[in-house]
C-alpha atoms as an extended CHARMM CRD file, in Angstrom:
* protein
*
       229  EXT
         1         1  MET       CA             -0.0080000000        0.0070000000       -0.0030000000  PROA      1               0.0000000000
         2         2  LYS       CA              1.3970000000        3.3810000000       -0.9900000000  PROA      2               0.0000000000
         3         3  MET       CA              2.0850000000        5.7800000000        1.8810000000  PROA      3               0.0000000000
         4         4  GLU       CA              0.5760000000        9.2690000000        1.5000000000  PROA      4               0.0000000000
         5         5  THR       CA              3.2720000000       11.9250000000        1.3180000000  PROA      5               0.0000000000
         6         6  ASP       CA              3.0200000000       15.5280000000        2.4040000000  PROA      6               0.0000000000
         7         7  TYR       CA              2.8080000000       16.5140000000       -1.2580000000  PROA      7               0.0000000000
         8         8  ASP       CA             -0.0870000000       14.0920000000       -1.8530000000  PROA      8               0.0000000000
         9         9  LEU       CA             -1.9420000000       16.1670000000        0.7610000000  PROA      9               0.0000000000
        10        10  CYS       CA             -0.9700000000       19.2920000000       -1.1190000000  PROA      10              0.0000000000
        11        11  ARG       CA             -2.2880000000       17.8680000000       -4.3830000000  PROA      11              0.0000000000
        12        12  SER       CA             -5.6730000000       17.1100000000       -2.8480000000  PROA      12              0.0000000000
        13        13  GLY       CA             -5.8000000000       20.5610000000       -1.2730000000  PROA      13              0.0000000000
        14        14  ILE       CA             -5.0340000000       22.2250000000       -4.6090000000  PROA      14              0.0000000000
        15        15  ALA       CA             -7.8040000000       20.1730000000       -6.2490000000  PROA      15              0.0000000000
        16        16  GLU       CA            -10.2420000000       21.2760000000       -3.5050000000  PROA      16              0.0000000000
        17        17  LEU       CA             -9.2660000000       24.8870000000       -4.1880000000  PROA      17              0.0000000000
        18        18  GLY       CA            -10.0470000000       24.3180000000       -7.8560000000  PROA      18              0.0000000000
        19        19  LEU       CA             -6.7390000000       25.7150000000       -9.1130000000  PROA      19              0.0000000000
        20        20  GLY       CA             -6.1970000000       23.2270000000      -11.9850000000  PROA      20              0.0000000000
        21        21  PHE       CA             -2.4260000000       22.8180000000      -11.6320000000  PROA      21              0.0000000000
        22        22  THR       CA             -0.5110000000       21.2180000000      -14.5070000000  PROA      22              0.0000000000
        23        23  GLU       CA              2.0150000000       18.4540000000      -13.7250000000  PROA      23              0.0000000000
        24        24  ASN       CA              4.7620000000       21.0570000000      -14.2690000000  PROA      24              0.0000000000
        25        25  GLN       CA              3.2580000000       23.3130000000      -11.6090000000  PROA      25              0.0000000000
        26        26  HSD       CA              2.8890000000       20.3920000000       -9.2140000000  PROA      26              0.0000000000
        27        27  GLY       CA              6.5840000000       19.5880000000       -9.8390000000  PROA      27              0.0000000000
        28        28  GLN       CA              7.5900000000       23.1900000000       -9.1060000000  PROA      28              0.0000000000
        29        29  LEU       CA              5.6010000000       23.3690000000       -5.8700000000  PROA      29              0.0000000000
        30        30  GLU       CA              6.8280000000       19.9290000000       -4.7290000000  PROA      30              0.0000000000
        31        31  LYS       CA             10.4290000000       21.1340000000       -5.2840000000  PROA      31              0.0000000000
        32        32  TYR       CA              9.6960000000       24.2770000000       -3.2730000000  PROA      32              0.0000000000
        33        33  LEU       CA              8.2500000000       22.1920000000       -0.4740000000  PROA      33              0.0000000000
        34        34  SER       CA             11.4040000000       20.0560000000       -0.5280000000  PROA      34              0.0000000000
        35        35  GLU       CA             13.6430000000       23.1750000000       -0.3120000000  PROA      35              0.0000000000
        36        36  LEU       CA             11.5530000000       24.6190000000        2.5060000000  PROA      36              0.0000000000
        37        37  THR       CA             11.6070000000       21.3430000000        4.4510000000  PROA      37              0.0000000000
        38        38  LEU       CA             15.3720000000       20.9010000000        3.8960000000  PROA      38              0.0000000000
        39        39  TRP       CA             16.4370000000       24.3840000000        5.0060000000  PROA      39              0.0000000000
        40        40  ASN       CA             13.8220000000       25.1170000000        7.6490000000  PROA      40              0.0000000000
        41        41  PRO       CA             15.8090000000       23.6240000000       10.5370000000  PROA      41              0.0000000000
        42        42  VAL       CA             18.8330000000       25.6930000000        9.4980000000  PROA      42              0.0000000000
        43        43  TYR       CA             17.2440000000       29.0740000000        8.7440000000  PROA      43              0.0000000000
        44        44  ARG       CA             14.0770000000       28.7810000000       10.8900000000  PROA      44              0.0000000000
        45        45  LEU       CA             11.9680000000       29.8250000000        7.9620000000  PROA      45              0.0000000000
        46        46  VAL       CA              8.5540000000       28.7530000000        9.3050000000  PROA      46              0.0000000000
        47        47  ASN       CA              7.3200000000       27.5540000000       12.6830000000  PROA      47              0.0000000000
        48        48  ALA       CA              5.9170000000       24.2690000000       11.3060000000  PROA      48              0.0000000000
        49        49  GLU       CA              6.9130000000       20.9600000000        9.7750000000  PROA      49              0.0000000000
        50        50  GLY       CA              5.4210000000       18.1730000000        7.7210000000  PROA      50              0.0000000000
        51        51  ARG       CA              1.6760000000       18.4480000000        7.1020000000  PROA      51              0.0000000000
        52        52  ASP       CA              1.5410000000       21.7930000000        8.8910000000  PROA      52              0.0000000000
        53        53  ILE       CA              3.8510000000       23.3510000000        6.3110000000  PROA      53              0.0000000000
        54        54  VAL       CA              1.5020000000       22.1530000000        3.5510000000  PROA      54              0.0000000000
        55        55  ILE       CA             -1.7000000000       23.3010000000        5.2290000000  PROA      55              0.0000000000
        56        56  ARG       CA             -0.6990000000       26.3980000000        7.1330000000  PROA      56              0.0000000000
        57        57  HSD       CA              1.6890000000       27.8130000000        4.5740000000  PROA      57              0.0000000000
        58        58  LEU       CA              1.3480000000       26.4190000000        1.0420000000  PROA      58              0.0000000000
        59        59  LEU       CA             -2.4190000000       25.9470000000        0.8790000000  PROA      59              0.0000000000
        60        60  ASP       CA             -2.9650000000       29.1050000000        2.9220000000  PROA      60              0.0000000000
        61        61  SER       CA             -0.9440000000       31.0930000000        0.4150000000  PROA      61              0.0000000000
        62        62  LEU       CA             -2.7160000000       29.4970000000       -2.5910000000  PROA      62              0.0000000000
        63        63  ALA       CA             -6.2160000000       30.1060000000       -1.3200000000  PROA      63              0.0000000000
        64        64  ALA       CA             -5.9980000000       33.7610000000       -2.3860000000  PROA      64              0.0000000000
        65        65  VAL       CA             -5.2560000000       33.0100000000       -6.0560000000  PROA      65              0.0000000000
        66        66  PRO       CA             -8.7760000000       33.7220000000       -7.3640000000  PROA      66              0.0000000000
        67        67  ILE       CA             -8.9310000000       37.0650000000       -5.5020000000  PROA      67              0.0000000000
        68        68  LEU       CA             -5.5330000000       38.1430000000       -6.6990000000  PROA      68              0.0000000000
        69        69  ARG       CA             -6.4040000000       37.2610000000      -10.3060000000  PROA      69              0.0000000000
        70        70  SER       CA             -9.5340000000       39.4180000000      -10.0160000000  PROA      70              0.0000000000
        71        71  LEU       CA             -7.5380000000       42.3410000000       -8.6390000000  PROA      71              0.0000000000
        72        72  LEU       CA             -5.0460000000       42.1300000000      -11.5180000000  PROA      72              0.0000000000
        73        73  ASP       CA             -7.8450000000       41.8500000000      -14.1130000000  PROA      73              0.0000000000
        74        74  GLU       CA             -9.4860000000       44.9670000000      -12.6980000000  PROA      74              0.0000000000
        75        75  SER       CA             -6.3130000000       46.9930000000      -12.1940000000  PROA      75              0.0000000000
        76        76  PRO       CA             -6.3660000000       50.2970000000      -14.1260000000  PROA      76              0.0000000000
        77        77  ALA       CA             -2.5680000000       50.1340000000      -14.4690000000  PROA      77              0.0000000000
        78        78  GLY       CA             -2.8740000000       47.1660000000      -16.8410000000  PROA      78              0.0000000000
        79        79  SER       CA              0.3150000000       45.5150000000      -15.6330000000  PROA      79              0.0000000000
        80        80  ARG       CA              0.3320000000       41.9770000000      -14.2320000000  PROA      80              0.0000000000
        81        81  GLU       CA              2.7590000000       42.3220000000      -11.3740000000  PROA      81              0.0000000000
        82        82  VAL       CA              2.5580000000       41.4860000000       -7.6750000000  PROA      82              0.0000000000
        83        83  CYS       CA              4.8840000000       42.6030000000       -4.8880000000  PROA      83              0.0000000000
        84        84  ASP       CA              5.2870000000       40.3190000000       -1.8700000000  PROA      84              0.0000000000
        85        85  VAL       CA              6.5280000000       42.4780000000        1.0210000000  PROA      85              0.0000000000
        86        86  GLY       CA              8.4770000000       40.8080000000        3.8190000000  PROA      86              0.0000000000
        87        87  SER       CA              8.5420000000       37.5870000000        1.8080000000  PROA      87              0.0000000000
        88        88  GLY       CA             10.6390000000       35.6230000000        4.3160000000  PROA      88              0.0000000000
        89        89  PRO       CA             10.8310000000       32.0920000000        2.9150000000  PROA      89              0.0000000000
        90        90  GLY       CA              8.7770000000       33.0930000000       -0.1310000000  PROA      90              0.0000000000
        91        91  LEU       CA              5.3080000000       33.0400000000        1.3740000000  PROA      91              0.0000000000
        92        92  PRO       CA              2.9320000000       33.7620000000       -0.2230000000  PROA      92              0.0000000000
        93        93  GLY       CA              5.0110000000       34.8540000000       -3.2070000000  PROA      93              0.0000000000
        94        94  ILE       CA              6.5180000000       31.6110000000       -4.4850000000  PROA      94              0.0000000000
        95        95  PRO       CA              3.3580000000       29.4630000000       -4.2990000000  PROA      95              0.0000000000
        96        96  LEU       CA              1.4000000000       32.3410000000       -5.9510000000  PROA      96              0.0000000000
        97        97  ALA       CA              4.0130000000       32.6560000000       -8.6990000000  PROA      97              0.0000000000
        98        98  ILE       CA              3.7620000000       28.9130000000       -9.4380000000  PROA      98              0.0000000000
        99        99  ALA       CA             -0.0320000000       29.1620000000       -9.5530000000  PROA      99              0.0000000000
       100       100  MET       CA             -0.0410000000       32.2690000000      -11.7730000000  PROA      100             0.0000000000
       101       101  PRO       CA              2.5580000000       31.7160000000      -14.5280000000  PROA      101             0.0000000000
       102       102  ASP       CA              1.3390000000       34.7940000000      -16.4370000000  PROA      102             0.0000000000
       103       103  VAL       CA              2.1820000000       37.1750000000      -13.5710000000  PROA      103             0.0000000000
       104       104  ARG       CA              5.5570000000       38.6760000000      -12.6080000000  PROA      104             0.0000000000
       105       105  PHE       CA              6.4700000000       38.7550000000       -8.9120000000  PROA      105             0.0000000000
       106       106  THR       CA              8.8520000000       40.8050000000       -6.8240000000  PROA      106             0.0000000000
       107       107  LEU       CA              9.8290000000       39.3920000000       -3.4070000000  PROA      107             0.0000000000
       108       108  ILE       CA             11.1070000000       41.9730000000       -0.9390000000  PROA      108             0.0000000000
       109       109  GLU       CA             13.1580000000       40.5780000000        1.9400000000  PROA      109             0.0000000000
       110       110  ARG       CA             15.6870000000       42.5620000000        3.9180000000  PROA      110             0.0000000000
       111       111  MET       CA             17.4260000000       39.6690000000        5.7410000000  PROA      111             0.0000000000
       112       112  GLY       CA             20.4100000000       38.2950000000        3.8280000000  PROA      112             0.0000000000
       113       113  ARG       CA             20.0960000000       34.6390000000        4.7350000000  PROA      113             0.0000000000
       114       114  ARG       CA             16.4390000000       34.5250000000        3.7710000000  PROA      114             0.0000000000
       115       115  ALA       CA             17.1220000000       36.3960000000        0.5210000000  PROA      115             0.0000000000
       116       116  ASP       CA             19.7840000000       33.8170000000       -0.2720000000  PROA      116             0.0000000000
       117       117  PHE       CA             17.2400000000       31.0210000000        0.3900000000  PROA      117             0.0000000000
       118       118  LEU       CA             14.7500000000       32.7430000000       -1.9110000000  PROA      118             0.0000000000
       119       119  ALA       CA             17.2690000000       32.9610000000       -4.7640000000  PROA      119             0.0000000000
       120       120  ASN       CA             18.1590000000       29.2560000000       -4.3990000000  PROA      120             0.0000000000
       121       121  ALA       CA             14.4740000000       28.2060000000       -4.1680000000  PROA      121             0.0000000000
       122       122  LEU       CA             13.6100000000       30.2200000000       -7.2960000000  PROA      122             0.0000000000
       123       123  ALA       CA             16.4290000000       28.5520000000       -9.2380000000  PROA      123             0.0000000000
       124       124  ALA       CA             15.3500000000       25.0950000000       -8.0040000000  PROA      124             0.0000000000
       125       125  CYS       CA             11.7800000000       25.7620000000       -9.1070000000  PROA      125             0.0000000000
       126       126  SER       CA             12.7530000000       27.3190000000      -12.4410000000  PROA      126             0.0000000000
       127       127  LEU       CA             11.1760000000       30.6330000000      -11.4560000000  PROA      127             0.0000000000
       128       128  ASP       CA             14.2690000000       32.8440000000      -11.4030000000  PROA      128             0.0000000000
       129       129  GLY       CA             13.4680000000       34.4000000000      -14.8020000000  PROA      129             0.0000000000
       130       130  ARG       CA              9.9960000000       35.6330000000      -13.7530000000  PROA      130             0.0000000000
       131       131  VAL       CA             10.3540000000       36.2560000000      -10.0320000000  PROA      131             0.0000000000
       132       132  ASN       CA             12.7320000000       38.8640000000       -8.7160000000  PROA      132             0.0000000000
       133       133  VAL       CA             14.2730000000       38.9780000000       -5.2120000000  PROA      133             0.0000000000
       134       134  VAL       CA             15.0610000000       42.4100000000       -3.7720000000  PROA      134             0.0000000000
       135       135  GLN       CA             17.1480000000       42.3690000000       -0.5980000000  PROA      135             0.0000000000
       136       136  ARG       CA             16.2270000000       45.7480000000        0.8700000000  PROA      136             0.0000000000
       137       137  ASP       CA             14.1080000000       47.3030000000        3.5790000000  PROA      137             0.0000000000
       138       138  ILE       CA             10.6170000000       48.2560000000        2.4450000000  PROA      138             0.0000000000
       139       139  ASN       CA             11.4260000000       51.9390000000        2.9770000000  PROA      139             0.0000000000
       140       140  GLU       CA             14.1400000000       51.7130000000        0.2840000000  PROA      140             0.0000000000
       141       141  ILE       CA             11.9060000000       50.3580000000       -2.4520000000  PROA      141             0.0000000000
       142       142  ARG       CA             10.8030000000       52.7770000000       -5.1600000000  PROA      142             0.0000000000
       143       143  GLY       CA              8.8330000000       50.5420000000       -7.5330000000  PROA      143             0.0000000000
       144       144  LYS       CA              5.0800000000       50.7210000000       -8.2090000000  PROA      144             0.0000000000
       145       145  PHE       CA              2.7720000000       47.7000000000       -8.3700000000  PROA      145             0.0000000000
       146       146  PRO       CA             -0.9200000000       47.0930000000       -9.0050000000  PROA      146             0.0000000000
       147       147  VAL       CA             -1.0690000000       44.5930000000       -6.1330000000  PROA      147             0.0000000000
       148       148  VAL       CA              1.0150000000       44.4430000000       -2.9460000000  PROA      148             0.0000000000
       149       149  THR       CA              0.5520000000       41.4280000000       -0.6830000000  PROA      149             0.0000000000
       150       150  PHE       CA              1.9900000000       40.0350000000        2.5310000000  PROA      150             0.0000000000
       151       151  ARG       CA              1.2890000000       37.4770000000        5.2490000000  PROA      151             0.0000000000
       152       152  ALA       CA              2.6770000000       36.9550000000        8.7470000000  PROA      152             0.0000000000
       153       153  PHE       CA              4.0950000000       40.4690000000        8.5120000000  PROA      153             0.0000000000
       154       154  HSD       CA              3.6390000000       43.5460000000       10.6940000000  PROA      154             0.0000000000
       155       155  PRO       CA              0.1920000000       44.8500000000       11.7960000000  PROA      155             0.0000000000
       156       156  LEU       CA             -1.3970000000       47.0420000000        9.1320000000  PROA      156             0.0000000000
       157       157  PRO       CA             -0.9990000000       50.3620000000       11.0200000000  PROA      157             0.0000000000
       158       158  ASP       CA              2.7540000000       49.7680000000       11.3750000000  PROA      158             0.0000000000
       159       159  ILE       CA              3.3860000000       49.4230000000        7.6370000000  PROA      159             0.0000000000
       160       160  ILE       CA              0.5070000000       51.1010000000        5.8590000000  PROA      160             0.0000000000
       161       161  GLU       CA              2.5350000000       54.2130000000        5.0150000000  PROA      161             0.0000000000
       162       162  PRO       CA              5.5990000000       52.5380000000        3.4040000000  PROA      162             0.0000000000
       163       163  VAL       CA              3.4040000000       49.9120000000        1.6980000000  PROA      163             0.0000000000
       164       164  SER       CA              1.2230000000       52.6630000000        0.2430000000  PROA      164             0.0000000000
       165       165  ARG       CA              4.2110000000       54.1020000000       -1.5690000000  PROA      165             0.0000000000
       166       166  LEU       CA              4.5100000000       50.8490000000       -3.5510000000  PROA      166             0.0000000000
       167       167  LEU       CA              0.9810000000       51.0740000000       -4.9810000000  PROA      167             0.0000000000
       168       168  ASP       CA              0.1720000000       52.0760000000       -8.5340000000  PROA      168             0.0000000000
       169       169  ASP       CA             -2.7320000000       54.4870000000       -8.9420000000  PROA      169             0.0000000000
       170       170  GLY       CA             -5.8170000000       52.3860000000       -8.3280000000  PROA      170             0.0000000000
       171       171  GLY       CA             -3.7260000000       49.6050000000       -6.8210000000  PROA      171             0.0000000000
       172       172  THR       CA             -4.7650000000       47.2690000000       -3.9800000000  PROA      172             0.0000000000
       173       173  ILE       CA             -3.0890000000       45.9500000000       -0.8370000000  PROA      173             0.0000000000
       174       174  CYS       CA             -4.0170000000       42.3280000000       -0.1400000000  PROA      174             0.0000000000
       175       175  ALA       CA             -3.1020000000       41.3480000000        3.4240000000  PROA      175             0.0000000000
       176       176  TYR       CA             -3.4580000000       37.7720000000        4.7290000000  PROA      176             0.0000000000
       177       177  LYS       CA             -5.0560000000       38.0240000000        8.1700000000  PROA      177             0.0000000000
       178       178  SER       CA             -6.8610000000       35.8790000000       10.7400000000  PROA      178             0.0000000000
       179       179  ARG       CA            -10.1410000000       36.8190000000       12.3710000000  PROA      179             0.0000000000
       180       180  GLU       CA            -12.2040000000       39.7010000000       11.0650000000  PROA      180             0.0000000000
       181       181  GLU       CA            -12.5750000000       41.2150000000       14.5190000000  PROA      181             0.0000000000
       182       182  ASN       CA             -8.7640000000       41.4730000000       14.8200000000  PROA      182             0.0000000000
       183       183  VAL       CA             -8.5330000000       43.1460000000       11.4280000000  PROA      183             0.0000000000
       184       184  ALA       CA            -11.2860000000       45.5790000000       12.3790000000  PROA      184             0.0000000000
       185       185  LEU       CA             -9.1520000000       46.8970000000       15.2170000000  PROA      185             0.0000000000
       186       186  GLU       CA             -6.2370000000       47.5060000000       12.8550000000  PROA      186             0.0000000000
       187       187  LEU       CA             -8.5170000000       49.3140000000       10.4050000000  PROA      187             0.0000000000
       188       188  GLU       CA             -9.8080000000       51.5800000000       13.2140000000  PROA      188             0.0000000000
       189       189  ARG       CA             -6.2330000000       52.6120000000       13.9140000000  PROA      189             0.0000000000
       190       190  ILE       CA             -5.6140000000       53.3310000000       10.2330000000  PROA      190             0.0000000000
       191       191  THR       CA             -8.6830000000       55.6110000000       10.2020000000  PROA      191             0.0000000000
       192       192  GLU       CA             -7.2740000000       57.5770000000       13.1340000000  PROA      192             0.0000000000
       193       193  MET       CA             -3.8820000000       57.7970000000       11.3590000000  PROA      193             0.0000000000
       194       194  THR       CA             -5.5390000000       59.2550000000        8.2720000000  PROA      194             0.0000000000
       195       195  LYS       CA             -6.7650000000       62.1620000000       10.3640000000  PROA      195             0.0000000000
       196       196  THR       CA             -3.1580000000       63.0440000000       11.1650000000  PROA      196             0.0000000000
       197       197  GLY       CA             -1.8590000000       62.4480000000        7.6470000000  PROA      197             0.0000000000
       198       198  LYS       CA              0.1180000000       59.3160000000        8.5380000000  PROA      198             0.0000000000
       199       199  SER       CA             -1.7870000000       56.5580000000        6.7270000000  PROA      199             0.0000000000
       200       200  GLY       CA             -0.3250000000       57.0280000000        3.2340000000  PROA      200             0.0000000000
       201       201  SER       CA             -3.6730000000       58.2670000000        1.8070000000  PROA      201             0.0000000000
       202       202  GLU       CA             -5.0050000000       61.8090000000        2.3080000000  PROA      202             0.0000000000
       203       203  SER       CA             -8.5590000000       60.6580000000        1.6240000000  PROA      203             0.0000000000
       204       204  GLY       CA             -8.3310000000       57.4560000000        3.6710000000  PROA      204             0.0000000000
       205       205  TRP       CA             -8.7060000000       53.8120000000        2.6760000000  PROA      205             0.0000000000
       206       206  LYS       CA            -11.5570000000       51.6560000000        1.3740000000  PROA      206             0.0000000000
       207       207  SER       CA            -11.4660000000       48.1940000000        2.9290000000  PROA      207             0.0000000000
       208       208  LYS       CA            -13.0470000000       44.8710000000        2.0780000000  PROA      208             0.0000000000
       209       209  LEU       CA            -12.7410000000       41.7130000000        4.1630000000  PROA      209             0.0000000000
       210       210  ILE       CA            -13.0530000000       38.3320000000        2.4580000000  PROA      210             0.0000000000
       211       211  SER       CA            -13.1920000000       35.0290000000        4.3650000000  PROA      211             0.0000000000
       212       212  ILE       CA            -11.1900000000       32.3010000000        2.6500000000  PROA      212             0.0000000000
       213       213  HSD       CA            -11.3650000000       28.5240000000        3.1410000000  PROA      213             0.0000000000
       214       214  ILE       CA             -8.0840000000       26.6330000000        3.6410000000  PROA      214             0.0000000000
       215       215  PRO       CA             -8.4120000000       22.8770000000        2.9880000000  PROA      215             0.0000000000
       216       216  TYR       CA             -7.8410000000       20.8140000000        6.2150000000  PROA      216             0.0000000000
       217       217  LEU       CA             -7.4600000000       23.9210000000        8.3720000000  PROA      217             0.0000000000
       218       218  ASP       CA             -9.9010000000       24.3480000000       11.2240000000  PROA      218             0.0000000000
       219       219  ALA       CA             -9.2790000000       28.1020000000       11.6050000000  PROA      219             0.0000000000
       220       220  ILE       CA            -10.6640000000       31.2850000000       10.1620000000  PROA      220             0.0000000000
       221       221  ARG       CA             -8.5770000000       33.1500000000        7.5760000000  PROA      221             0.0000000000
       222       222  THR       CA             -9.3830000000       36.5650000000        6.1250000000  PROA      222             0.0000000000
       223       223  LEU       CA             -8.0540000000       38.5810000000        3.2680000000  PROA      223             0.0000000000
       224       224  CYS       CA             -8.0590000000       42.3520000000        3.8850000000  PROA      224             0.0000000000
       225       225  LEU       CA             -8.1850000000       44.3720000000        0.6640000000  PROA      225             0.0000000000
       226       226  LEU       CA             -7.2310000000       48.0440000000        0.9350000000  PROA      226             0.0000000000
       227       227  SER       CA             -7.4210000000       50.6990000000       -1.8070000000  PROA      227             0.0000000000
       228       228  ARG       CA             -7.2050000000       54.4570000000       -1.5970000000  PROA      228             0.0000000000
       229       229  ALA       CA            -10.6180000000       56.0920000000       -1.1100000000  PROA      229             0.0000000000
């Protein structure tokens, strides 16, 4: 009897999400999982192992694919680029790049060891021609993107101003968050910051909260979409 591997679980989760991966995409994601599993004990990339890496990190990252595609399709800028801020081990950027081969990605990571891991992982997954790693602090980045995303990063009020500088006109921030009530508190703080001119938008921010389902995860996950009012 064949033993189920961690990537078998990933395959079934991807099917449940309805993403329609090709065998090439499965091969890329399986290679990324191998790299993440190999180097995690050395670099402490994620606080998980085995099935938890698949569910809490890979499938969690991939669950936003339909939303991100919609944001890019509706972007007035017309470019198909996504910036992953504070990418760390490449989450959500690398799984998203594998799932969306028609989109270019920029992964921003200021820590040298993690940036080195990202470069090696991209080469292993044959993504290094379409995904760019930038080893800099977010405050040093001058590019403009239609979509900026991040997960397991700082609270929104702490980074809304520097992140806002990365947005194209009409662009959207897509933040991976947990419970809606927790996000609501962060949004209240951003509203107060707007009154003092410190939120990165003189007219404030429009927000939309979307609950997303993660296969095999018994926890609530929320995407917080922010665009300038």
